[in-house]
C-alpha positions in Angstrom: 36.6 93.4 114.5 35.1 95.0 111.6 38.0 93.9 109.4 37.7 90.3 110.8 33.9 91.1 109.5 34.5 91.7 106.2 33.2 95.5 106.8 36.3 97.6 105.8 34.0 100.8 104.8 32.8 101.0 108.3 36.3 100.0 109.6 38.1 103.1 107.7 36.0 105.5 108.6 36.7 104.7 112.2 39.9 105.1 111.8 39.4 108.1 109.7 37.3 110.0 112.5 40.2 108.7 115.1 42.8 110.5 112.7 40.5 113.3 112.8 41.5 113.5 116.8 44.8 112.4 116.4 45.6 115.6 113.8 43.1 118.0 116.3 46.1 116.8 118.9 49.4 117.6 116.5 47.9 121.2 116.4 47.8 121.5 119.3 51.2 120.6 120.1 49.4 117.0 121.6 47.2 118.5 124.5 43.4 118.0 124.0 41.7 121.5 123.1 39.4 121.0 126.1 42.4 120.4 128.7 42.2 124.6 129.9 38.7 124.7 130.3 38.2 122.1 132.6 41.3 123.3 134.1 39.4 126.1 135.0 37.8 123.9 137.5 40.1 122.9 139.3 43.9 123.0 141.1 44.5 119.4 139.9 47.0 119.1 137.6 47.6 115.6 137.6 47.8 113.3 134.7 44.0 111.8 135.0 42.6 115.5 136.3 40.6 115.9 132.5 40.2 112.5 132.1 38.2 109.4 133.8 41.5 106.8 133.2 43.5 105.9 136.2 46.6 108.1 136.2 49.3 105.6 134.8 47.4 105.3 131.6 46.7 108.7 131.5 49.9 109.9 131.8 51.1 107.5 129.0 47.7 106.7 126.8 49.7 108.2 123.3 52.3 105.8 123.8 49.7 102.9 124.4 47.3 103.5 122.1 48.8 105.0 119.3 50.7 101.7 118.5 47.2 100.0 118.5 46.0 102.3 116.4 48.5 101.7 114.1 48.5 98.4 114.0 44.4 98.2 113.6 44.9 100.2 110.1 48.4 98.0 108.8 45.7 95.4 109.9 42.6 96.6 108.0 44.9 97.7 105.1 45.9 93.9 105.1 42.4 92.6 105.3 40.9 94.9 103.0 44.3 94.6 99.9 43.5 90.5 100.6 39.4 90.8 99.9 40.2 92.8 97.0 43.0 90.2 95.3 
């Protein structure tokens, strides 16, 4: 929505924040660094034991939200470039 509203700097800032989260996940071998802390409080190890998502979505969240994030960044870049020309 921010790209459609031509609020490119804010959209880019938010995209960079998400990119920071991706870097943290990559450094931790695609696991949230808080998962071991949550694991101390339960024996449950289902995909959604540490996140409030349905199990199917928790299991595939990187595969679902990763492409959506990339599509959003590409859309932002296209709109920003279009507005600059």
